[in-house]
C-alpha positions in Angstrom: 71.1 -99.4 23.8 69.1 -97.8 21.0 69.8 -100.8 18.8 68.0 -103.2 21.2 65.1 -100.8 22.0 64.3 -99.8 18.4 66.0 -102.1 15.9 63.9 -100.8 13.0 64.6 -97.1 13.8 67.7 -97.1 11.6 65.6 -97.9 8.5 64.7 -94.2 8.3 68.3 -93.4 7.3 68.7 -96.5 5.0 65.6 -96.5 2.9 64.2 -94.1 0.3 61.7 -91.6 1.8 58.1 -92.0 0.8 56.7 -89.5 -1.6 53.1 -88.6 -2.2 51.6 -89.0 -5.6 52.2 -86.2 -8.0 49.3 -84.5 -9.8 49.6 -85.9 -13.4 47.4 -85.0 -16.3 47.0 -86.8 -19.7 49.9 -84.7 -21.3 52.2 -85.7 -18.4 51.3 -89.3 -18.9 51.9 -89.0 -22.7 55.3 -87.5 -22.1 56.2 -90.4 -19.7 55.0 -93.0 -22.2 57.1 -91.5 -25.0 60.2 -91.3 -22.7 59.6 -94.9 -21.5 59.8 -96.1 -25.1 62.8 -93.9 -25.9 64.5 -92.0 -23.0 66.8 -90.3 -25.4 64.0 -88.6 -27.3 64.7 -84.9 -27.6 62.3 -82.2 -26.3 61.8 -81.1 -29.9 60.8 -84.6 -31.0 58.5 -84.9 -27.9 56.9 -81.6 -28.7 56.3 -82.6 -32.4 54.6 -85.9 -31.3 52.4 -84.1 -28.7 51.6 -81.0 -30.7 53.2 -78.7 -28.2 56.1 -76.2 -28.1 59.5 -77.5 -27.0 59.7 -75.0 -24.1 56.3 -76.2 -22.8 57.5 -79.8 -23.0 60.8 -78.8 -21.2 58.8 -77.1 -18.4 56.7 -80.2 -17.9 59.7 -82.5 -17.9 61.5 -80.2 -15.3 58.3 -80.4 -13.1 58.2 -84.2 -13.5 61.9 -84.4 -12.5 61.4 -82.0 -9.5 58.4 -84.0 -8.2 60.4 -87.3 -8.4 58.2 -88.8 -11.1 61.2 -88.9 -13.5 64.1 -90.1 -11.3 66.7 -91.0 -14.0 67.4 -91.5 -17.6 69.1 -94.8 -17.8 70.0 -97.8 -19.9 68.9 -101.4 -19.7 72.0 -103.6 -19.6 71.9 -107.2 -20.7 73.8 -108.5 -17.6 74.1 -112.1 -19.0 75.9 -110.6 -22.0 78.3 -108.8 -19.7 79.1 -112.0 -17.8 76.6 -112.0 -15.0 74.0 -114.4 -16.2 72.6 -115.6 -12.8 70.0 -113.6 -10.9 69.7 -114.6 -7.3 67.2 -113.6 -4.6 68.3 -113.8 -1.0 66.0 -113.5 1.9 67.6 -112.1 5.0 66.5 -112.5 8.6 68.2 -110.1 11.1 69.1 -111.0 14.6 66.4 -109.9 17.0 67.2 -106.4 18.2 69.8 -105.8 15.5 69.6 -102.7 13.3 68.2 -103.6 9.9 69.5 -100.3 8.5 73.1 -101.4 9.0 72.4 -104.6 7.2 70.8 -102.8 4.3 73.9 -100.4 4.1 76.3 -103.4 4.1 74.4 -105.1 1.4 74.2 -101.9 -0.7 78.0 -101.7 -0.5 78.3 -105.0 -2.4 78.6 -104.4 -6.1 76.6 -107.5 -7.0 73.5 -106.4 -5.0 71.0 -104.8 -7.4 68.5 -103.8 -4.8 67.3 -104.5 -1.3 63.7 -104.3 -0.2 62.2 -104.3 3.4 59.4 -106.8 3.5 56.7 -108.0 5.9 56.3 -111.6 7.0 58.7 -114.1 8.4 61.8 -112.5 6.8 63.1 -109.0 7.0 64.8 -108.2 3.7 64.8 -109.4 0.2 67.9 -108.7 -1.9 68.4 -109.2 -5.6 71.9 -110.0 -6.8 73.6 -110.7 -10.1 76.4 -113.3 -10.1 78.7 -115.0 -12.7 78.2 -118.5 -11.6 77.9 -121.0 -8.6 81.4 -120.3 -7.4 80.9 -116.5 -7.4 77.7 -117.0 -5.4 79.4 -119.3 -2.9 82.3 -116.8 -2.4 79.8 -113.9 -2.1 77.7 -115.7 0.5 80.6 -117.1 2.6 83.0 -114.2 2.5 80.7 -111.2 2.4 77.0 -111.6 3.0 77.3 -114.0 5.9 80.0 -111.8 7.5 77.6 -108.9 7.8 76.9 -108.2 11.5 73.3 -108.9 12.4 72.5 -111.4 9.7 71.0 -114.3 11.5 69.8 -116.3 8.5 69.6 -116.2 4.7 67.8 -118.3 2.1 69.0 -118.2 -1.5 66.8 -118.7 -4.5 68.4 -119.0 -8.0 66.3 -118.0 -10.9 65.9 -120.6 -13.6 64.2 -118.3 -16.2 62.6 -114.9 -16.6 59.5 -114.0 -18.5 60.1 -112.3 -21.9 60.6 -108.6 -21.4 57.4 -106.6 -21.6 56.8 -102.9 -21.9 55.8 -102.7 -18.2 56.3 -99.0 -17.8 54.5 -98.1 -21.1 51.7 -100.5 -20.3 51.0 -99.3 -16.8 51.2 -95.6 -17.9 48.7 -96.3 -20.7 46.4 -97.9 -18.2 46.7 -94.9 -15.9 46.1 -92.5 -18.8 43.0 -94.4 -19.9 41.6 -94.3 -16.4 42.3 -90.6 -16.1 40.6 -90.0 -19.5 37.5 -92.0 -18.4 37.3 -90.0 -15.1 37.6 -86.7 -17.0 34.9 -87.8 -19.5 32.6 -88.9 -16.7 33.2 -85.5 -14.9 32.4 -83.6 -18.1 29.2 -85.7 -18.5 28.1 -84.9 -15.0 28.8 -81.2 -15.6 26.6 -81.2 -18.8 23.8 -83.0 -16.9 23.9 -80.7 -13.9 
């Protein structure tokens, strides 16, 4: 009965919990920028670049990890080179009254599914998958995705090309750092004029 009365209630168990923004300063943002360009950079190398002691950098990194700002140290795999050259987006519409959480969990269990996002609008979920070819996609849809209880409808979009990689993380962190520096400078100017 719960499924019919509150089909979205199961999302709480299936999606990442929201987190509030962490208090970051210019040094934190500089650490993040350096790690974004080379996640393997040692604390000693970070400390040299920032003009800090390695323990101070280590303390800051530990705080950034605890607060969820740094969630992982990972690699960027060239999936086409590994044999999965096709990126596919699938929109999913759930049966009315069916638990979207169970659909998310079923999609998450498929190794080809990179991520699933709950969206607003005429669809419920957007999934990004990596597949080898058309036959792999066909098998995945027919034998696995369309067999998930509660999936009413899907729409599949094949990617034709992707933009050249950009330094998204470094660029956005730089923008945030510049904004913070401007706000700090404006605050100092107000303090000197007061």
